[in-house]
C-alpha positions in Angstrom: 9.7 27.8 -53.5 8.8 30.9 -55.6 9.1 30.1 -59.3 11.0 32.4 -61.8 11.9 32.1 -65.4 15.5 33.1 -65.1 18.4 31.0 -64.0 19.9 34.0 -62.3 17.0 33.8 -59.8 17.9 30.3 -58.8 21.5 31.3 -58.2 20.4 34.2 -56.1 18.3 31.8 -54.1 21.2 29.4 -53.7 23.6 32.1 -52.6 21.1 33.7 -50.2 20.6 30.3 -48.5 24.4 29.8 -48.4 24.8 33.3 -46.8 22.2 32.5 -44.1 24.1 29.4 -43.0 27.6 30.6 -43.8 28.8 30.0 -40.3 27.9 26.4 -40.8 28.9 25.7 -44.4 32.3 27.1 -43.7 33.0 24.7 -40.9 36.2 22.9 -40.5 36.7 19.6 -42.4 38.8 16.9 -40.8 40.3 14.7 -43.5 40.9 11.0 -43.3 44.2 10.2 -41.6 46.9 8.4 -43.7 49.9 6.3 -43.0 52.9 5.0 -44.9 52.8 1.7 -43.1 50.3 -1.1 -43.8 50.5 -2.9 -40.5 51.6 -2.0 -36.9 53.7 -4.8 -35.5 54.9 -3.5 -32.2 57.1 -4.9 -29.3 58.9 -3.6 -26.2 61.9 -2.8 -28.4 60.0 -1.1 -31.2 56.7 0.8 -30.7 56.6 4.1 -32.5 54.3 4.8 -35.5 53.4 8.0 -37.4 50.0 9.0 -38.7 49.6 12.0 -41.1 46.6 14.2 -40.7 45.2 17.2 -42.6 42.3 19.6 -41.8 40.8 22.5 -43.6 40.1 26.1 -42.3 38.6 28.1 -40.7 40.7 27.9 -37.6 39.5 25.8 -34.6 39.0 27.4 -31.2 42.1 28.3 -29.1 41.3 25.6 -26.5 40.9 22.8 -29.1 42.8 19.5 -28.9 43.2 17.0 -31.7 42.8 13.4 -30.4 44.0 10.3 -32.3 41.7 7.4 -31.5 41.9 3.6 -32.1 38.9 1.4 -32.7 38.3 -2.1 -31.3 39.6 -5.2 -33.1 36.5 -5.2 -35.3 36.9 -1.5 -36.4 34.1 -0.2 -34.2 34.4 3.1 -32.3 31.8 2.4 -29.6 34.5 2.6 -26.9 37.6 4.1 -28.7 41.1 4.0 -27.2 42.8 7.4 -27.0 46.3 7.2 -28.4 47.6 10.8 -28.5 46.2 14.2 -27.6 47.8 17.4 -29.1 47.0 20.9 -28.1 49.7 22.8 -30.1 48.4 22.1 -33.6 45.6 24.6 -33.8 47.4 26.6 -36.5 48.9 23.7 -38.3 46.8 22.3 -41.1 49.1 19.3 -41.9 50.9 17.4 -39.1 51.8 14.0 -37.8 50.8 12.1 -34.7 53.3 9.7 -33.2 51.8 6.9 -31.1 52.6 3.6 -29.5 50.4 0.4 -29.9 48.8 -0.5 -26.5 50.1 -3.8 -25.2 46.6 -5.4 -25.2 46.1 -4.9 -29.0 45.9 -8.0 -31.2 43.7 -8.0 -34.3 43.5 -7.6 -38.1 40.8 -4.9 -38.4 41.8 -1.9 -36.3 41.0 1.6 -37.6 42.2 5.1 -36.7 40.4 8.4 -36.6 41.0 12.0 -35.4 38.6 14.0 -33.2 38.7 17.7 -32.5 37.3 18.9 -29.2 36.4 22.5 -30.0 34.5 22.4 -32.2 33.6 18.8 -31.7 34.2 17.0 -35.0 35.4 13.6 -36.1 37.3 12.6 -39.2 36.5 9.7 -41.4 38.1 6.4 -40.2 41.1 4.9 -41.9 41.0 1.6 -43.7 41.5 -1.5 -41.6 45.0 -2.2 -40.3 46.5 -5.4 -38.7 47.8 -4.3 -35.3 49.6 -6.5 -32.9 51.7 -5.9 -29.8 54.2 -8.7 -29.3 53.9 -9.6 -25.6 56.1 -12.6 -26.4 58.6 -12.5 -29.2 61.1 -15.3 -28.6 61.2 -18.8 -30.2 58.7 -21.1 -28.5 59.8 -24.5 -27.1 57.3 -27.4 -27.4 57.4 -30.7 -25.7 55.0 -33.5 -24.8 52.3 -32.2 -22.5 54.4 -29.0 -22.2 56.6 -30.9 -19.7 59.8 -29.2 -20.8 61.4 -32.5 -21.7 62.4 -32.2 -25.4 63.2 -35.8 -26.6 66.7 -36.5 -27.9 66.7 -36.2 -31.7 63.3 -34.4 -31.4 61.3 -37.6 -32.1 58.3 -39.0 -30.2 56.8 -42.4 -31.0 53.0 -42.6 -30.6 52.4 -46.0 -29.0 50.0 -48.4 -30.8 48.3 -45.7 -32.8 47.7 -43.6 -29.7 47.8 -39.8 -29.5 50.4 -37.3 -28.3 49.7 -33.9 -26.9 52.2 -31.1 -27.7 52.3 -27.8 -25.9 54.8 -24.9 -25.4 56.5 -24.8 -22.0 58.4 -21.5 -22.1 55.6 -18.9 -22.5 53.8 -17.3 -19.5 50.0 -17.2 -19.7 50.0 -19.5 -22.6 46.2 -19.8 -22.8 45.9 -16.0 -23.6 47.4 -16.3 -27.0 46.3 -17.7 -30.4 48.6 -20.1 -32.2 49.5 -21.3 -35.7 50.2 -25.1 -35.6 51.9 -26.8 -38.6 52.3 -30.4 -39.7 55.1 -30.9 -42.2 54.7 -27.3 -43.5 50.8 -27.4 -43.6 48.9 -24.9 -41.5 46.4 -26.8 -39.2 43.1 -25.4 -37.9 44.0 -25.7 -34.2 44.5 -22.3 -32.5 44.9 -23.2 -28.8 48.1 -23.6 -26.8 48.1 -27.4 -27.1 47.4 -29.9 -29.9 46.7 -33.6 -29.6 47.9 -35.5 -32.7 47.8 -39.1 -33.9 49.2 -38.6 -37.4 52.9 -38.9 -38.2 54.7 -35.7 -39.3 56.9 -32.8 -38.3 55.1 -30.5 -35.9 55.9 -27.0 -34.9 54.1 -23.8 -33.9 54.2 -20.0 -33.8 52.2 -17.4 -32.1 49.3 -16.1 -34.4 50.0 -12.4 -34.6 47.9 -12.1 -37.8 48.5 -12.3 -41.5 51.4 -9.7 -41.6 52.9 -9.6 -38.1 53.3 -13.3 -37.3 56.5 -13.8 -39.3 58.3 -10.7 -37.7 57.6 -11.9 -34.1 60.3 -14.6 -34.3 58.2 -17.1 -32.3 58.6 -20.2 -34.6 59.3 -23.2 -32.3 61.5 -26.3 -32.4 60.2 -29.2 -34.4 58.9 -32.4 -32.9 58.6 -35.5 -35.2 55.7 -37.8 -34.4 56.2 -41.4 -35.6 54.3 -44.6 -35.0 55.6 -47.3 -32.6 54.3 -50.5 -30.9 53.5 -50.6 -27.2 55.7 -52.8 -25.0 53.1 -52.8 -22.2 55.4 -51.2 -19.6 54.4 -51.9 -16.0 55.9 -52.1 -12.5 56.3 -55.6 -11.1 54.6 -56.5 -7.8 51.7 -54.9 -5.9 50.2 -51.6 -6.9 49.8 -50.6 -3.2 52.8 -51.1 -0.9 53.1 -50.0 2.8 56.6 -49.5 4.2 58.1 -48.5 7.6 60.8 -45.9 7.8 64.2 -47.7 7.2 62.6 -50.5 5.1 64.2 -51.3 1.8 62.1 -51.5 -1.4 63.1 -51.6 -5.1 60.6 -50.8 -7.9 61.3 -52.9 -11.0 60.0 -52.4 -14.6 58.7 -55.5 -16.4 60.8 -54.5 -19.6 64.6 -54.6 -19.5 67.7 -55.4 -21.4 66.7 -53.5 -24.6 68.9 -50.4 -24.3 65.9 -48.2 -23.5 65.9 -44.9 -21.6 64.1 -45.1 -18.2 62.7 -42.0 -16.5 61.2 -42.4 -13.0 58.4 -40.2 -11.6 57.0 -39.5 -8.2 53.7 -37.8 -8.0 54.1 -36.7 -11.6 57.6 -35.1 -11.2 60.8 -36.6 -12.5 63.0 -38.0 -9.8 65.5 -39.9 -11.9 66.7 -40.2 -15.5 66.3 -40.5 -18.3 69.0 -43.2 -17.9 69.8 -46.1 -20.3 68.7 -49.6 -18.9 67.8 -48.1 -15.5 64.8 -50.5 -15.1 64.9 -50.4 -11.3 64.6 -47.7 -8.7 65.3 -47.9 -4.9 63.0 -46.0 -2.6 64.8 -44.2 0.2 62.5 -44.7 3.2 64.9 -42.9 5.5 63.8 -39.5 4.3 60.6 -37.8 5.2 57.9 -37.8 2.6 59.0 -40.9 0.7 55.3 -42.0 0.3 53.6 -41.2 -3.0 52.7 -42.5 -6.4 55.6 -43.9 -8.5 55.7 -44.4 -12.3 58.3 -45.3 -14.9 58.5 -44.0 -18.5 60.5 -45.7 -21.4 61.5 -44.6 -24.8 64.2 -45.5 -27.3 64.9 -46.7 -30.8 63.1 -49.9 -30.3 60.1 -48.6 -28.3 57.7 -45.7 -28.3 57.3 -43.3 -25.4 55.2 -45.1 -22.8 54.5 -44.7 -19.1 53.4 -47.3 -16.6 50.5 -47.3 -14.2 51.4 -45.9 -10.8 52.3 -47.9 -7.7 51.3 -46.3 -4.4 53.9 -46.4 -1.6 52.5 -45.7 1.9 54.3 -45.0 5.2 53.2 -47.2 8.0 54.8 -45.0 10.6 53.1 -41.9 9.3 49.3 -41.7 8.9 46.6 -39.0 9.1 43.2 -38.8 10.8 40.5 -36.5 9.3 37.1 -35.5 10.8 34.5 -35.6 8.0 31.5 -33.9 9.8 31.0 -30.3 11.0 32.9 -29.1 14.0 29.7 -27.8 15.7 26.4 -29.7 15.4 23.0 -28.7 16.8 21.0 -31.7 17.9 17.2 -31.5 17.7 14.9 -33.3 20.2 14.5 -37.0 19.3 17.1 -36.6 16.5 20.3 -38.6 15.8 23.5 -37.6 14.0 26.3 -39.6 12.5 29.9 -38.7 13.2 32.6 -39.9 10.7 36.4 -40.0 10.7 38.8 -41.3 8.0 42.5 -42.3 8.1 45.4 -43.2 5.9 46.5 -45.9 8.3 46.8 -49.3 6.6 45.3 -51.4 9.4 43.5 -49.0 11.8 41.5 -49.5 15.0 39.1 -46.9 16.3 37.9 -45.8 19.8 35.3 -43.0 20.2 35.3 -40.7 23.2 32.6 -38.5 24.7 33.5 -35.7 27.1 37.0 -37.3 27.5 35.8 -40.8 28.3 35.8 -43.8 26.0 32.4 -45.0 24.7 31.7 -48.7 25.2 31.7 -50.6 21.9 32.3 -47.5 19.8 35.1 -48.9 17.7 34.1 -48.1 14.1 35.0 -45.2 11.8 31.4 -43.8 12.3 29.3 -43.1 15.4 25.6 -42.4 15.8 24.9 -40.0 18.7 21.7 -38.6 20.3 23.2 -36.7 23.2 25.0 -33.4 23.6 28.7 -33.4 24.4 32.2 -33.3 22.9 33.2 -36.3 20.7 36.4 -37.5 19.0 37.9 -40.7 17.7 41.3 -42.2 18.6 43.0 -44.2 15.7 45.8 -46.7 16.1 47.9 -48.2 13.3 48.2 -52.0 13.8 49.8 -53.1 10.5 53.4 -53.5 9.3 56.6 -54.0 11.2 56.8 -50.5 12.6 54.7 -48.8 15.3 53.4 -45.3 15.7 51.6 -43.4 18.4 47.7 -43.2 18.3 46.2 -40.1 16.7 43.0 -38.3 17.8 40.6 -36.8 15.4 39.5 -33.2 15.7 36.7 -32.7 18.3 33.0 -32.3 17.4 30.8 -30.3 19.8 27.1 -31.4 19.9 24.7 -28.9 21.4 20.9 -28.5 21.7 19.3 -25.7 19.6 18.6 -22.3 21.3 16.7 -20.9 18.3 16.2 -21.2 14.5 16.8 -18.7 11.8 15.5 -18.6 8.2 17.5 -17.4 5.2 15.4 -16.2 2.2 16.7 -15.1 -1.2 15.6 -14.1 -4.7 14.9 -16.9 -7.1 16.8 -16.5 -10.3 18.2 -13.3 -11.6 17.0 -10.1 -9.9 18.1 -6.5 -10.5 16.6 -3.6 -8.6 14.5 -1.4 -10.9 14.9 -3.8 -13.9 12.7 -6.8 -13.0 9.0 -6.5 -13.5 8.4 -9.5 -11.2 10.3 -11.5 -8.7 9.9 -14.7 -6.6 11.3 -14.9 -3.0 11.9 -18.3 -1.4 13.3 -20.0 1.7 16.8 -21.1 0.9 18.0 -22.4 4.4 16.9 -23.1 7.9 19.7 -22.9 10.5 19.5 -24.3 14.1 21.4 -21.9 16.3 23.1 -23.0 19.6 23.6 -20.8 22.7 27.2 -20.2 21.5 25.8 -19.0 18.1 27.0 -22.1 16.3 24.7 -22.8 13.3 23.7 -26.0 11.6 21.8 -26.3 8.3 18.7 -28.3 9.0 16.8 -27.3 5.9 16.3 -30.9 4.6 15.1 -32.2 8.0 12.7 -29.4 9.0 11.5 -27.4 5.9 8.3 -29.4 5.8 7.7 -29.2 9.6 7.5 -25.4 10.0 4.3 -23.2 9.5 5.1 -20.1 7.4 3.9 -16.5 7.1 5.2 -13.8 4.7 5.1 -10.1 5.8 5.3 -7.0 3.7 6.6 -3.8 5.4 6.0 -5.6 8.8 2.3 -6.5 7.9 1.3 -10.1 7.2 0.4 -10.8 3.6 -3.0 -12.6 3.4 -2.8 -16.1 1.9 1.0 -16.1 1.6 1.8 -19.1 4.0 4.2 -21.2 1.8 8.0 -21.1 1.5 7.8 -18.8 -1.6 6.1 -15.6 -2.6 5.9 -13.9 -6.0 5.6 -10.1 -6.4 4.5 -8.9 -9.9 3.2 -5.3 -9.3 5.5 -2.3 -8.6 2.9 -1.0 -6.2 3.8 -3.8 -3.9 7.4 -2.7 -3.7 8.9 -2.8 -0.2 10.6 -5.0 2.4 9.6 -8.7 2.7 10.3 -11.2 5.5 9.4 -14.9 6.3 8.4 -16.0 9.8 7.8 -19.6 11.0 6.7 -21.7 14.0 7.7 -25.2 15.1 7.0 -26.8 18.5 7.3 -23.6 20.5 10.2 -22.2 18.4 9.7 -19.0 16.5 12.0 -18.3 13.5 12.4 -15.2 11.4 14.3 -14.5 8.2 16.5 -11.8 6.9 14.8 -8.9 5.1 14.7 -8.7 1.3 13.9 -5.4 -0.5 11.8 -5.6 -3.7 12.0 -2.7 -6.1 10.2 -3.6 -9.3 10.2 -1.5 -12.5 7.0 0.4 -13.4 7.1 -1.2 -16.8 6.3 2.1 -18.5 8.1 3.1 -21.7 9.1 6.7 -21.8 9.9 8.3 -25.1 11.1 11.7 -26.0 10.8 13.2 -29.5 12.1 16.3 -31.2 11.2 18.2 -34.3 14.8 17.9 -35.5 18.2 16.7 -34.6 20.5 19.1 -36.5 21.2 22.5 -35.0 21.7 25.5 -37.4 21.4 29.2 -37.3 18.3 30.8 -38.6 16.2 27.6 -38.4 13.2 26.9 -36.2 14.2 25.9 -32.6 14.5 22.2 -31.8 11.8 21.4 -29.2 11.7 18.2 -27.1 8.4 16.6 -25.9 7.6 13.6 -23.7 5.3 10.7 -24.4 4.1 10.9 -20.7 2.4 13.8 -19.0 4.8 15.4 -16.6 2.3 17.5 -14.7 2.2 15.4 -11.5 5.7 13.9 -11.8 9.2 14.7 -10.5 11.5 14.7 -13.4 14.8 15.8 -14.9 15.9 16.8 -18.4 19.5 15.8 -19.0 22.1 16.9 -21.5 25.2 14.8 -21.7 24.3 13.2 -18.3 23.8 16.5 -16.4 20.5 18.0 -15.3 19.5 21.1 -17.3 15.8 21.5 -16.4 13.4 20.0 -13.8 10.3 22.1 -14.2 9.5 22.4 -17.9 7.3 19.8 -19.6 9.1 20.5 -22.9 12.5 22.0 -23.5 14.3 23.7 -26.4 17.8 22.5 -27.5 20.3 25.3 -27.8 23.5 23.2 -27.8 24.7 20.0 -29.3 24.7 17.0 -27.1 22.8 13.9 -26.0 19.4 14.6 -24.4 17.3 12.4 -22.1 14.4 12.6 -19.7 14.2 10.8 -16.3 10.9 10.6 -14.2 11.8 10.0 -10.5 8.2 9.9 -9.0 8.3 6.1 -8.3 10.7 3.9 -6.5 12.5 3.3 -9.8 13.4 6.1 -12.2 11.8 5.8 -15.7 14.5 6.6 -18.2 13.8 7.7 -21.8 15.5 7.0 -25.0 18.5 9.3 -26.0 18.3 11.9 -28.7 21.5 13.3 -30.1 21.6 16.9 -31.4 24.5 17.7 -33.7 25.7 20.8 -35.4 24.9 21.1 -39.1 27.9 20.4 -41.3 28.0 20.8 -45.1 29.9 17.5 -45.3 26.7 15.8 -44.1 25.4 16.1 -47.7 27.3 14.1 -50.3 26.8 13.2 -54.0 28.1 10.1 -55.7 28.9 12.2 -58.9 30.7 15.5 -59.4 28.6 18.7 -59.5 30.1 19.4 -63.0 28.4 16.5 -64.7 29.2 15.5 -68.3 26.8 13.1 -70.0 26.4 11.6 -73.5 23.5 13.2 -75.4 20.6 10.7 -75.5 21.7 8.8 -72.4 20.8 9.1 -68.8 23.2 9.6 -65.8 21.9 9.1 -62.2 23.1 11.2 -59.3 22.4 10.0 -55.8 22.5 12.1 -52.7 23.0 10.9 -49.1 23.1 12.2 -45.5 19.9 14.2 -45.4 16.4 13.5 -44.3 14.6 14.7 -47.5 15.5 16.0 -50.9 14.1 18.3 -53.6 15.5 18.6 -57.2 14.7 21.8 -59.2 15.6 22.9 -62.8 16.7 26.4 -63.8 13.1 27.6 -63.8 12.5 26.4 -60.2 10.3 23.6 -61.4 10.3 20.7 -58.8 11.6 17.6 -60.6 11.6 15.0 -57.9 11.7 14.4 -54.1 13.7 11.1 -53.9 17.4 10.8 -53.0 18.4 10.4 -56.6 17.6 12.0 -60.0 18.1 10.8 -63.6 19.7 13.6 -65.7 19.3 13.4 -69.5 19.3 17.1 -70.5 21.8 19.9 -70.3 21.2 22.7 -67.9 21.7 24.0 -64.4 19.9 22.2 -61.5 19.5 22.8 -57.8 19.4 20.2 -55.1 17.8 21.3 -51.8 18.5 18.9 -48.9 16.7 19.1 -45.6 18.3 18.1 -42.2 15.3 18.6 -39.9 15.3 22.4 -39.5 18.4 22.9 -41.6 18.9 23.2 -45.3 21.8 22.7 -47.7 21.9 23.4 -51.4 24.1 22.1 -54.2 24.1 23.4 -57.8 24.7 20.8 -60.5 25.7 21.7 -64.0 25.0 19.2 -66.7 26.7 19.4 -70.2 26.8 17.1 -73.1 30.1 15.4 -73.8 31.9 16.9 -76.8 32.1 14.6 -79.8 35.0 16.2 -81.6 38.5 14.6 -81.4 41.6 16.1 -79.9 43.0 18.5 -82.5 46.5 18.0 -83.8 46.9 21.4 -85.6 46.4 24.9 -84.3 47.2 28.3 -86.0 48.5 30.5 -83.3 48.6 33.7 -85.5 46.4 35.9 -83.3 43.4 36.1 -85.7 41.1 34.6 -83.0 40.4 31.5 -85.1 42.0 28.2 -83.9 44.5 30.1 -81.8 44.2 27.8 -78.8 44.4 24.0 -78.4 40.8 23.2 -77.3 40.1 19.8 -75.9 36.8 17.9 -75.6 35.1 18.5 -72.2 35.9 14.8 -71.3 39.4 16.0 -70.6 39.3 19.8 -70.0 38.2 21.4 -66.8 38.7 18.2 -64.9 40.7 18.4 -61.7 41.6 14.7 -61.9 43.0 15.0 -65.5 46.5 16.3 -66.1 47.6 17.8 -69.5 51.3 17.8 -70.2 53.0 19.2 -73.3 56.6 18.6 -74.5 58.7 20.3 -77.2 60.4 18.4 -80.0 63.4 17.7 -77.7 61.2 16.1 -75.0 61.4 19.1 -72.6 58.2 19.8 -70.7 56.8 23.2 -71.6 53.4 23.0 -70.0 51.6 20.9 -67.4 48.2 21.6 -65.8 45.3 19.9 -64.1 41.8 21.3 -64.6 42.9 22.4 -68.1 41.0 25.5 -69.2 41.8 25.3 -73.0 44.3 28.1 -72.6 47.5 26.9 -74.4 49.4 28.4 -76.0 49.3 31.4 -73.7 49.9 34.9 -75.0 53.4 34.9 -73.5 54.4 31.7 -75.3 57.0 32.3 -77.9 57.9 30.1 -80.9 61.3 30.1 -82.5 60.1 28.5 -85.7 57.2 29.3 -88.0 56.0 25.7 -87.7 56.7 23.6 -84.6 55.7 20.1 -83.5 54.9 19.4 -79.8 53.9 16.2 -78.0 51.1 15.9 -75.5 50.0 13.4 -72.9 46.7 13.2 -71.1 46.8 11.3 -67.8 44.4 10.6 -64.9 45.6 9.1 -61.7 49.0 8.3 -63.3 47.3 6.3 -66.1 47.8 7.6 -69.7 44.5 8.3 -71.4 45.6 9.9 -74.7 48.9 11.0 -76.3 49.9 12.4 -79.7 51.4 15.5 -81.5 50.3 19.1 -81.9 51.6 21.1 -84.9 51.6 24.9 -84.3 51.5 27.0 -87.5 52.1 30.7 -87.3 
C-alpha cells in the first residue's frame, strides 16, 4: 500500500476500494427470522405457525423466490426440509411465512432459516426450537404386557417379589415413540414403550413430546398400582399333555379354589373365559373343530397376586398331521445314500414307507435310508385313544441321478464396484442338477472332491486352482469364472465382474474461492496430468468442459473434476465458489470505538482469509485477525477473501471524563447553550435519551443523541425551567436526573 501523511488519503483509498466493489458491498442482507412462539406443538387439529422475516435492499431479481427451510432435529442444515416457498414478496422487505410442522418432526433443537434463490443467499439460522407433531394425542391406556386387561381397581400384585411388565395397548406403532414413565410422581429413566418393574408404587406414562410440548399433547395414561403379594403356586391338576377324541368330555381344574378369587382361562394365549369369581374349572368342548391347544388359568384377587399356571397341552386323537422334513427333489450321487424323514402329531403312530407306489419291506420307522432313484412317501396311522382316523400320507420325495453340476461363486465380504481396492471371490455352493433341472446342494459332500481352475476374461489364471481367488490390482479388472472336474463331470460357475478402484487421489485447487468484480480470475488446476486422460469438469453436477486441463470460474457453484479413462471414474474433491458479500467480514466491536485513556481494547475480525491493520498514515500495524487499540485515531482494516478485498474504517476516541451537566444557559451566546453528554452516552444507536418537563410530559426522545438539545426551535415559557432526563439502553435505566435551563 502507498504511504501518505494525510488521513484524507486513507479515506480516499477506502472509498475507491468500496467503489470498485460497490456491486458486491451493496448486496442484499437476509436478516435472522423471528417468531413470537417459543415451541411448535402441532397436531392434526392445529398446525399453523408464523415466522417473521426482514431483508434489506437492493431489490432481488424478478424471478427470485424466498424459501423457509427447517433443519434436522440437531439443528443441522445438511439436508434441510422446505416448508414454504413464496414468489410474490420480492418488493416486500418485511413479511411473514405461515407453515405447517411436518408429521415426522419430533425434537428439541430444530432451527429455521430463509433462503433466496436469485441471488442465492441464506439468512442466519434462528435459535433452537422444540418442535413436535402429535401423531397421537389421546390418553394412553396401560395394562400388564399391553394385553388390554386393566385390573379392577387398577392394582396388580407382583407375586413373590417378581416383576410386572406394563405397556400401552391403545396406540398404533407403539415402538416408534419415546415415553415418559413415572412412579408415584417421579420421572423414571425408561423411554421405551414398555417398562418392567418390581418396586411398589403408582405407575403411569405419557408420550415424550419434549420439555414443552409433552403436557399439551394430553397423552397421560391411567394409573396402575403395583403392590407385593405372595404366590399361591397356581397349577392345573392332572397330566400336562392330554389326548382326546372328538366328543370326549374333559374338565381342567385349578389346584387353588374356594378363596373368592377371579379366574381367567386362556387358550393359546387368548382369553376364552372370565375373569369369573371362583371359576376354578373349565370344560373343554371337544365337539367343535380346533379344540386342541395349550390351556392356562390366571388368578387374582384380594388374597392373591396376579399369577398364571403352566400350560396343559390338549391334543385331538382324531386329527393329526404328517410333515415331510426333507427336500421335495433330491439328486442321488453314485454310491451315495440319503435319509428321508417324516414327522407327525399323532399320539401313537405307525409308519409304512412306499417306493414308486409299493410298500417297502421292513420300512416302518419315521426315517428311511435310500440309495436308489424313485418316488418315496410315508403312510402314518394313529393307533392310540378310543377314536380312529384314516391313515395320512406324507408329501412325496423324488430321488433322481445327477445330470450335471453347477458352481455358485460370490464375493467374500463387502464389495462395491469402483470402491474396493481388492476383493476375494470364493465358491459358495455346488448344486447337483437332475434332468428335470431340480437342484440339490451338495457343497459339503463334494467341495473337497472337485479339481478347480479360475479363468479371467475366458483365459485360465496360472496357479489359481483353489476354491478362492484374490484380485488386488485394478489392471486385472474383468470377468471371473470357476470351472471344476469330478469323475467325468464338468462344472462351471456364474460369472462375477470385478471393477476395482485405481486407488489414486485426485485433488483440484483454486487460487481463490470468493468471486468478485475487478479481482483476478479464479483458476482451477488438477493434481494429475490430464494430457492423456478422458475427463470432465463439472459445476453443480453438470459438465462444463472436457478439453481444458485448467478452467476459470466465472459463476458461483460447486466445482469438481472426474477422470473417466479407467474402468472406474476418479472423482476429485469439491470446491465451492461463492459471491463476495460484505457481511462475510464482521467485527466483535463497533467501528466507532470508545476506550478509556491508558487502557487497551481488542477488536477481533472474522470471516476473511487474511487481515491488515493500518493507521491514518498508512503504516501497517499488524496482520493478525485482531488488534489491540490504545490510542485515539482513525484506522483501516483491509480483509482479503482470496482475490477479493473488503475494508472497514475504525474510529477510536477516548471516553469523556466529565459528568452529565445539570445546568445549561440557553441564551444564544454560544457558550453552554446545548446539553452536551459524555461520549459514553452520546452518538450511540443503542442509547436512548428522553427528557420530560416539570409536569412529566415528554418533550424530547432520541437514540444516537447528537448533543443537540435544546434545539433552536425550542421555546421556554419561563426564564428558569427544570427538566428531568433519563438515559436508557435496551430498556434498562443507566442514568437519570434534572436539567436546569437558565435564559
